[in-house]
C-alpha positions as CSV (number, residue, x, y, z in Angstrom):
1,M,27.5,-7.6,-32.9
2,G,29.1,-7.8,-29.4
3,K,30.3,-10.9,-27.9
4,L,27.9,-13.0,-25.8
5,L,28.5,-12.8,-22.1
6,P,28.4,-15.8,-19.8
7,I,25.0,-16.3,-18.1
8,N,26.2,-15.3,-14.6
9,K,27.6,-12.0,-15.9
10,R,24.4,-11.2,-17.8
11,R,22.3,-12.0,-14.7
12,N,24.5,-9.7,-12.5
13,K,24.5,-6.9,-15.1
14,F,20.7,-6.7,-15.2
15,K,19.9,-7.7,-11.6
16,R,17.7,-5.3,-9.6
17,I,19.6,-3.3,-7.1
18,P,18.3,-3.6,-3.5
19,A,17.6,-0.6,-1.3
20,N,20.1,0.1,1.5
21,K,18.3,-1.1,4.6
22,D,20.3,1.2,7.0
23,V,19.4,4.2,4.9
24,V,15.7,3.2,4.7
25,E,15.5,2.8,8.5
26,A,17.3,6.1,9.1
27,L,15.0,8.0,6.6
28,K,11.9,6.4,8.0
29,Q,12.9,7.6,11.5
30,L,13.8,11.0,10.2
31,R,10.5,11.3,8.4
32,Y,8.6,10.3,11.5
33,E,10.4,12.8,13.7
34,V,9.8,15.7,11.3
35,E,6.2,15.0,10.3
36,N,5.0,14.2,13.8
37,Q,6.3,17.1,15.8
38,G,2.9,18.0,17.2
39,A,2.7,21.2,19.2
40,A,5.6,23.6,19.3
41,K,8.3,22.7,21.8
42,I,10.3,25.1,23.9
43,K,14.0,24.4,24.3
44,L,17.0,26.2,25.8
45,I,19.1,27.8,23.1
46,G,22.1,29.9,24.1
47,G,20.8,30.6,27.6
48,T,17.3,31.7,26.5
49,Y,14.2,29.6,26.1
50,R,12.8,29.8,22.6
51,E,10.1,28.0,20.6
52,E,11.5,25.4,18.3
53,R,10.9,26.1,14.7
54,L,8.9,23.3,13.0
55,D,10.3,24.0,9.5
56,E,14.0,23.7,10.4
57,V,16.0,21.0,8.6
58,R,16.6,17.8,10.7
59,T,19.5,15.5,9.8
60,A,20.4,11.9,9.8
61,V,23.8,10.3,9.0
62,V,24.4,6.9,7.5
63,P,28.2,7.0,6.6
64,P,29.2,8.2,4.1
65,W,25.8,9.7,3.3
66,E,24.1,12.6,5.1
67,F,20.4,13.4,4.8
68,G,18.5,16.6,5.8
69,Y,14.7,16.7,5.8
70,K,12.1,19.4,6.4
71,V,8.4,19.9,5.8
72,E,6.9,23.4,5.2
73,E,3.5,24.7,4.5
74,V,3.0,25.9,1.0
75,S,-0.2,27.9,1.2
76,M,-3.2,27.6,3.5
77,V,-5.0,30.3,1.3
78,L,-4.8,28.5,-2.0
79,Q,-5.1,25.0,-0.8
80,P,-5.6,24.1,2.9
81,G,-3.3,21.2,3.8
82,L,-0.8,21.6,1.0
83,F,2.7,21.0,2.2
84,R,6.1,20.5,0.6
85,R,8.7,17.9,1.8
86,T,12.3,18.6,1.0
87,L,15.0,16.0,1.3
88,F,18.7,16.9,1.0
89,I,20.9,13.9,-0.1
90,K,24.6,14.7,0.5
91,L,27.8,12.8,0.0
92,P,30.4,15.2,1.6
93,G,33.5,15.8,-0.4
94,E,32.5,13.6,-3.3
95,D,31.1,14.3,-6.8
96,I,27.7,12.7,-6.4
97,L,27.4,12.2,-10.1
98,G,30.8,10.6,-10.3
99,I,30.1,7.7,-8.0
100,P,29.2,4.3,-9.6
101,E,25.6,4.2,-10.9
102,R,24.8,1.1,-8.8
103,D,25.7,3.0,-5.5
104,R,23.6,6.0,-6.5
105,E,20.7,3.8,-7.6
106,A,20.7,2.0,-4.2
107,I,20.4,5.3,-2.4
108,M,17.6,6.6,-4.7
109,K,15.7,3.4,-4.3
110,S,16.0,3.8,-0.5
111,V,14.7,7.4,-0.8
112,F,11.7,6.3,-2.8
113,E,11.0,3.5,-0.4
114,A,11.2,5.6,2.8
115,V,10.2,9.2,1.9
116,V,8.3,9.5,-1.4
117,D,4.6,9.1,-1.3
118,Q,3.5,7.2,-4.4
119,E,0.0,8.7,-4.3
120,C,1.3,12.3,-4.7
121,E,2.9,14.0,-7.6
122,M,6.3,12.9,-8.9
123,P,9.1,14.4,-6.9
124,A,11.5,16.9,-8.4
125,F,15.3,16.3,-8.1
126,D,17.8,19.1,-8.4
127,L,21.6,19.0,-8.2
128,I,22.2,22.0,-5.9
129,A,25.9,21.4,-5.3
130,R,28.6,19.0,-6.5
131,D,27.9,16.8,-3.5
132,C,24.2,17.4,-2.8
133,I,20.9,16.6,-4.4
134,R,17.6,18.3,-3.3
135,M,14.3,16.3,-3.7
136,T,11.0,18.1,-3.3
137,Q,7.5,16.7,-3.4
138,D,4.2,18.5,-2.7
139,F,1.6,16.5,-0.7
140,L,-1.8,17.1,0.9
141,V,-2.8,16.6,4.5
142,V,-6.5,16.0,5.2
143,F,-7.8,18.0,8.1
144,W,-10.9,16.7,9.9
145,H,-13.8,19.1,9.6
146,E,-17.0,18.5,11.5
147,S,-20.0,19.4,9.4
148,N,-22.5,17.1,11.1
149,P,-23.0,17.4,14.9
150,N,-23.8,13.7,15.1
151,I,-20.4,12.7,13.9
152,V,-17.6,12.4,16.4
153,T,-14.2,13.4,15.1
154,P,-10.9,12.8,16.9
155,G,-10.4,15.3,19.7
156,K,-14.2,15.8,20.3
157,K,-15.7,14.3,23.4
158,G,-19.0,13.1,23.4
């Protein structure tokens, strides 16, 4: 039988780890920018005007962490409105599994708070490099469809 720890050490050992507030805010802003792009934008790239790709990875940095986020359409044929969100969690130059568990847990709690939808399926986590984890989650978007001419949907005048 192990020795009994003092009460303060026991409380600290099993205390819940809070989410990193800076990471939560950065991820919420990144998610908003990616998921609310609207119509395609045209921008100047290398001296020519091109349409901005909606499925490119956008990034946010909260030192020492880097996050990349993208949303792509899975299949409009099988299931209209099915999309996949992908979040890259990177700690450049470090072994992400080698950092203290409490630090990793704070980042994962921030990810679940800011990016993961609780109503959707559980996200999948993959270690894709020594310093990077990829999180993917499928989700559905509801498209308004007018089936009754007396019902006014957003975008319809009248």
